[in-house]
Structures are given as C-alpha cells and as structure tokens.
C-alpha positions, 0 to 999 in steps of 0.5 A: 872797331879800331884797326891797326895796319902795319905795312913793313919790309925786313931788315937788310939781311934778315931771312924771309922764311926765317921771318915768316916762321917766327911771325906765324908762330912765337909772334902771332901768339904774343899779338893774340895774347894782347888785351882784348884783340879780336883779330890778328892777320898777317900776309905777304903783299905780292902784287899792287894796282895799277899794273906795273907798280911795285909795292913799297912794302913786302908784308902787312899785319892787321890787328883789330880791337873792339874800341879805342880804349881797348887798343890804347891800352893794349898797343900803348902799354910799356910791355907792347912798346917794349917788344916793338922796340925789341922786333925792330931788328928783324923789321925795316921800314915800316908805316903804322896805320890806326883806323876806325872801322865804319863798316864791317 
C-alpha cells in the first residue's frame, strides 16, 4: 500500500473554519473520487512530543492507494496536479511524504 501524507499550514489570512468546512466537503469528495483511493483522512495537529515543542504544521491529510502504480496514475495525473496548483491559494507551507506501508 502507498500512503501520501501531506503536512501543511493555511495561507496567510485564510480562515481556518472556512478551510475545515471546504476540506471536509468539496475537497474530501474530490480526493475520494481519485482513482483507486483506499483511505482519505484529514486531521488537525494539536500537540506533538516531547512536551514544549511547537508543531510545525497545523493540518495533516493521509491518502492511501493499493500500490505505487495506482498512486502515480492518480496523483501525478494532469487533473490532480492542476487541482493542487488551484488549491495552493488556501495552503501555505507544505510537505508531501510518499511512503510504502510495510505493516497494517
């Protein structure tokens, strides 16, 4: 299984409540509609460890695909890349992590 983990903040001045509503409705439906998506989870990062550290990112999205070929076909498609460019207005700093799940 291939997992895409996206850690991110909102763009300067973007309303967090508005973003959460958008992410849990319109954007969630879009991600779920991507070819072969197995799981799509969205979370707000509240704390990290060790105590006293401040999280670098406010939000996390995790999307799983059954294999690398499915992931690449969905995520690197022109449609998906165009959607990422459009959504950058909402998202500030971000990190995309692609990993292979070795245990479930």
